[in-house]
C-alpha positions as CSV (number, residue, x, y, z in Angstrom):
1,X,-39.6,10.2,-11.8
2,X,-38.4,9.6,-8.5
3,X,-37.2,5.6,-8.1
4,X,-38.1,3.2,-5.1
5,X,-35.5,2.0,-2.9
6,X,-36.8,-1.8,-3.6
7,X,-36.2,-0.8,-7.7
8,X,-32.4,0.5,-6.5
9,X,-31.7,-2.5,-4.8
10,X,-33.0,-4.6,-7.6
11,X,-30.3,-3.1,-9.9
12,X,-27.6,-3.5,-7.5
13,X,-28.4,-6.4,-6.1
14,X,-26.2,-8.6,-8.8
15,X,-23.5,-6.9,-7.9
16,X,-23.8,-7.2,-4.4
17,X,-24.2,-11.1,-4.8
18,X,-21.0,-11.3,-6.8
19,X,-19.0,-9.4,-4.1
20,X,-20.5,-11.7,-1.5
21,X,-19.5,-14.7,-3.7
22,X,-15.9,-13.8,-4.2
23,X,-15.1,-11.9,-1.0
24,X,-17.9,-12.6,1.9
25,X,-17.6,-16.8,0.8
26,X,-14.1,-16.8,1.6
27,X,-14.0,-14.6,4.3
28,X,-16.7,-16.9,6.4
29,X,-14.5,-19.8,5.4
30,X,-11.1,-17.7,7.1
31,X,-13.3,-17.2,10.1
32,X,-14.5,-21.1,10.8
33,X,-10.8,-22.2,9.9
34,X,-9.6,-19.9,12.6
35,X,-12.1,-21.1,15.8
36,X,-10.5,-25.0,14.7
37,X,-7.2,-26.9,15.1
38,X,-5.8,-27.9,11.5
39,X,-2.1,-27.8,10.7
40,X,-2.2,-28.8,7.2
41,X,-4.7,-28.1,4.4
42,X,-6.7,-31.1,3.9
43,X,-6.5,-32.1,7.6
44,X,-9.3,-32.1,10.1
45,X,-9.8,-30.1,12.8
46,X,-11.5,-29.8,16.2
47,X,-13.5,-26.9,17.5
48,X,-11.7,-24.9,19.7
49,X,-13.9,-21.9,19.9
50,X,-11.6,-18.8,20.5
51,X,-8.5,-20.3,21.5
52,X,-6.5,-19.0,18.8
53,X,-7.5,-15.9,19.2
54,X,-6.6,-15.8,22.5
55,X,-2.9,-17.3,21.5
56,X,-2.5,-14.8,19.0
57,X,-3.5,-12.0,20.9
58,X,-1.2,-12.6,23.3
59,X,2.0,-13.4,21.1
60,X,4.7,-10.6,21.0
61,X,5.5,-11.8,17.6
62,X,2.0,-10.8,16.5
63,X,2.1,-7.1,17.9
64,X,5.8,-6.9,16.8
65,X,4.7,-8.2,12.9
66,X,1.4,-5.5,13.4
67,X,3.9,-2.7,14.7
68,X,5.7,-3.3,11.7
69,X,2.8,-3.0,9.4
70,X,1.6,0.1,10.9
71,X,5.4,1.3,10.3
72,X,5.3,-0.1,6.5
73,X,1.6,1.6,5.7
74,X,2.7,4.7,7.2
75,X,6.5,5.3,5.4
76,X,5.0,3.7,2.1
77,X,2.2,6.6,2.1
78,X,4.4,9.6,3.1
79,X,6.7,8.6,0.2
80,X,4.8,7.4,-2.2
81,X,2.6,10.3,-1.7
82,X,5.2,13.1,-2.2
83,X,7.0,11.0,-5.1
84,X,3.9,10.5,-7.0
85,X,2.8,14.5,-6.1
86,X,6.1,15.7,-7.2
87,X,6.0,14.0,-10.6
88,X,2.2,14.7,-11.4
89,X,2.8,18.3,-10.7
90,X,5.7,17.9,-13.4
91,X,3.8,15.8,-16.0
92,X,0.7,18.4,-15.5
93,X,3.0,21.2,-17.2
94,X,3.3,21.3,-20.7
95,X,6.6,21.2,-22.3
96,X,8.2,19.3,-25.6
97,X,8.1,15.5,-24.6
98,X,5.5,15.6,-22.1
99,X,3.4,13.0,-23.8
100,X,6.3,10.6,-24.0
101,X,6.9,11.4,-20.2
102,X,3.5,10.7,-19.4
103,X,4.0,7.0,-20.9
104,X,7.3,6.4,-20.0
105,X,6.3,6.6,-16.2
106,X,4.1,4.0,-16.1
107,X,6.5,1.2,-17.4
108,X,7.8,1.0,-14.1
109,X,4.4,-0.2,-12.7
110,X,4.2,-2.9,-15.4
111,X,7.4,-4.1,-15.3
112,X,6.9,-7.9,-13.0
113,X,7.9,-7.8,-9.4
114,X,10.0,-10.5,-10.2
115,X,12.2,-8.1,-11.9
116,X,12.4,-5.4,-10.2
117,X,13.1,-7.1,-7.3
118,X,16.3,-8.9,-9.4
119,X,17.2,-5.6,-10.6
120,X,16.9,-3.5,-6.8
121,X,18.7,-6.6,-5.4
122,X,21.6,-6.1,-7.7
123,X,22.1,-2.5,-7.5
124,X,22.0,-2.7,-3.7
125,X,24.4,-5.2,-3.7
126,X,27.4,-5.1,-1.6
127,X,29.4,-6.6,-4.2
128,X,28.9,-5.7,-7.7
129,X,26.0,-3.0,-7.2
130,X,26.2,0.6,-8.1
131,X,24.7,2.2,-5.0
132,X,27.3,1.8,-2.8
133,X,30.3,3.1,-5.1
134,X,28.4,6.2,-6.0
135,X,27.7,6.7,-2.3
136,X,31.4,6.5,-1.3
137,X,32.3,8.6,-4.3
138,X,30.1,11.3,-3.6
139,X,31.3,11.5,0.1
140,X,28.1,10.8,1.6
141,X,29.0,7.5,3.3
142,X,32.6,6.3,4.4
143,X,32.3,2.7,3.3
144,X,29.9,0.6,2.1
145,X,26.5,0.0,3.5
146,X,24.6,-3.8,4.2
147,X,20.9,-2.2,3.1
148,X,19.4,-5.6,3.6
149,X,22.1,-6.4,6.7
150,X,20.2,-4.8,9.5
151,X,16.3,-4.6,10.6
152,X,16.5,-1.2,10.2
153,X,18.2,-0.5,6.8
154,X,16.2,-3.7,5.4
155,X,12.6,-2.1,6.3
156,X,14.0,1.7,4.7
157,X,15.5,0.1,1.7
158,X,12.1,-2.0,1.0
159,X,9.9,0.9,1.6
160,X,11.8,2.9,-1.0
161,X,12.0,0.2,-3.5
162,X,8.1,-0.4,-2.9
163,X,7.4,3.1,-2.9
164,X,9.2,3.6,-6.2
165,X,7.3,0.9,-7.7
166,X,3.8,2.2,-6.8
167,X,4.5,5.9,-7.3
168,X,3.7,6.2,-10.8
169,X,0.4,4.7,-10.7
170,X,-0.4,7.3,-8.0
171,X,1.1,9.9,-10.3
172,X,-1.4,9.4,-13.0
173,X,-4.2,9.5,-10.7
174,X,-3.1,12.5,-9.5
175,X,-2.1,14.0,-13.1
176,X,-5.9,12.9,-13.8
177,X,-7.0,15.3,-10.7
178,X,-4.7,18.0,-11.9
179,X,-6.2,18.2,-15.2
180,X,-9.8,18.1,-14.2
181,X,-8.7,21.6,-12.2
182,X,-9.7,24.5,-14.7
183,X,-7.3,26.7,-16.1
184,X,-9.0,30.1,-15.5
185,X,-8.8,29.6,-12.1
186,X,-4.5,29.4,-12.1
187,X,-5.3,32.6,-15.1
188,X,-7.0,34.6,-12.5
189,X,-4.5,33.5,-9.6
190,X,-1.8,35.1,-11.9
191,X,-3.7,38.3,-12.4
192,X,-4.3,38.7,-8.8
193,X,-0.5,38.1,-8.0
194,X,-0.2,34.7,-6.7
195,X,3.0,33.2,-7.1
196,X,3.7,29.3,-7.9
197,X,3.0,28.8,-4.0
198,X,0.3,30.5,-3.9
199,X,-1.8,29.0,-6.7
200,X,-0.7,25.5,-5.2
201,X,-1.9,26.6,-1.8
202,X,-5.0,28.1,-2.6
203,X,-6.2,26.9,-5.7
204,X,-4.0,23.2,-6.7
205,X,-4.4,21.6,-3.1
206,X,-8.0,22.5,-2.1
207,X,-9.2,21.0,-5.4
208,X,-7.1,18.1,-5.1
209,X,-7.3,17.2,-1.5
210,X,-10.7,15.0,-2.5
211,X,-8.5,12.9,-5.3
212,X,-5.7,12.4,-2.5
213,X,-7.8,11.6,0.5
214,X,-9.2,8.5,-1.6
215,X,-5.7,7.4,-3.0
216,X,-4.7,7.7,1.0
217,X,-7.3,4.8,1.2
218,X,-7.0,2.9,-1.5
219,X,-3.2,3.0,-1.4
220,X,-3.2,2.1,2.7
221,X,-5.1,-1.3,2.0
222,X,-2.7,-2.0,-1.2
223,X,0.4,-1.5,0.9
224,X,-0.6,-3.5,4.0
225,X,-1.1,-6.7,1.9
226,X,2.3,-6.3,0.4
227,X,3.5,-9.8,0.3
228,X,6.0,-10.3,-2.8
229,X,8.5,-7.6,-2.4
230,X,9.3,-8.1,1.4
231,X,9.7,-12.1,0.9
232,X,11.4,-12.0,-2.2
233,X,13.9,-9.8,-1.1
234,X,14.4,-10.2,2.6
235,X,11.8,-13.3,3.5
236,X,10.7,-10.9,7.0
237,X,14.4,-10.1,8.1
238,X,17.1,-10.0,9.1
239,X,15.9,-10.9,12.8
240,X,12.6,-10.8,12.0
241,X,12.8,-6.7,10.9
242,X,10.7,-6.9,7.9
243,X,8.1,-9.3,9.3
244,X,4.9,-7.7,8.3
245,X,1.5,-9.4,9.2
246,X,1.2,-10.9,5.3
247,X,4.8,-12.3,5.9
248,X,3.8,-13.8,9.4
249,X,0.4,-15.1,7.9
250,X,2.8,-17.2,5.2
251,X,5.3,-18.0,7.7
252,X,2.5,-19.4,10.6
253,X,0.8,-21.5,7.6
254,X,3.3,-22.7,5.1
255,X,6.6,-22.8,7.3
256,X,5.1,-23.4,10.8
257,X,2.5,-25.8,9.8
258,X,-0.3,-24.1,12.2
259,X,-3.2,-23.2,9.3
260,X,-5.9,-22.1,12.0
261,X,-3.3,-19.8,13.7
262,X,-2.5,-18.1,10.2
263,X,-6.4,-17.8,9.5
264,X,-6.7,-16.2,13.0
265,X,-4.6,-13.3,12.1
266,X,-6.0,-12.8,8.6
267,X,-9.3,-12.0,10.2
268,X,-7.7,-9.6,12.7
269,X,-5.9,-7.9,9.9
270,X,-9.2,-8.0,7.9
271,X,-11.4,-6.4,11.0
272,X,-8.4,-3.9,11.0
273,X,-8.5,-3.0,7.4
274,X,-12.4,-3.1,7.4
275,X,-12.4,-0.7,10.6
276,X,-10.0,1.5,8.9
277,X,-11.7,1.6,5.8
278,X,-15.5,2.6,7.2
279,X,-13.7,5.3,9.4
280,X,-12.1,7.0,6.4
281,X,-15.1,6.8,4.4
282,X,-17.2,8.4,6.7
283,X,-14.6,10.8,6.9
284,X,-14.3,11.7,3.3
285,X,-18.1,11.7,3.6
286,X,-18.2,14.4,6.0
287,X,-15.1,16.4,4.3
288,X,-17.4,16.1,1.0
289,X,-20.4,17.7,2.7
290,X,-18.7,20.7,4.0
């Protein structure tokens, strides 16, 4: 029996109202705040219109932070996907202890962020850490490296740590997609003489592509908003080399006491993410329609 659009809307209306309350209202508040001149929380502010947007869009530090955010997102997406796909392909095989391995891999994801930061700060330390001695003994480097001493090494190290933290979650999602692929397809490919690479290219990859596409969108949105790992390890330094937009928002609001400008940056970042999400969703829909 066909259902009317009004009835369908009635069923989803409670969920839409809930989302509007927890997402829409804070966004409206941030938009209103961005058009005022508020320095600290609770203080009154005069209406300034688009003056904050003009000031932020003309600020070099905003564009630098935006560029670093893009680098951060792309690098995390590539490294996390590579690690997660490799781990998922291994966990999809049948070998003794596979159930223990599938359970153990999620441990790195559920460990609290503060614990992860403390461990990796010690591992990468130039005094007492074990990463530098291992690299020196293996001949890869001649002298200890200050992983958090320069903008380039700090950003690269942060990307590695964040990818290490999040790839188990993505690996489990990919593993779920792999386990849904019928085994008969692999058996037929083996009968036809397809090797390991051919089975991956013509069976695994096409059927796993929709899952990877969805994870790419979700991973991008999550990576863009990462703040805790960066702030706890480098606080956006050195010399602003890891100051992404979330870090810039925090510094502007709570260290520079420019709450309205921080809200302005938040609104601009939200608009960017919304545009990305809409484009990515439509691209996925077109891909599924083919």
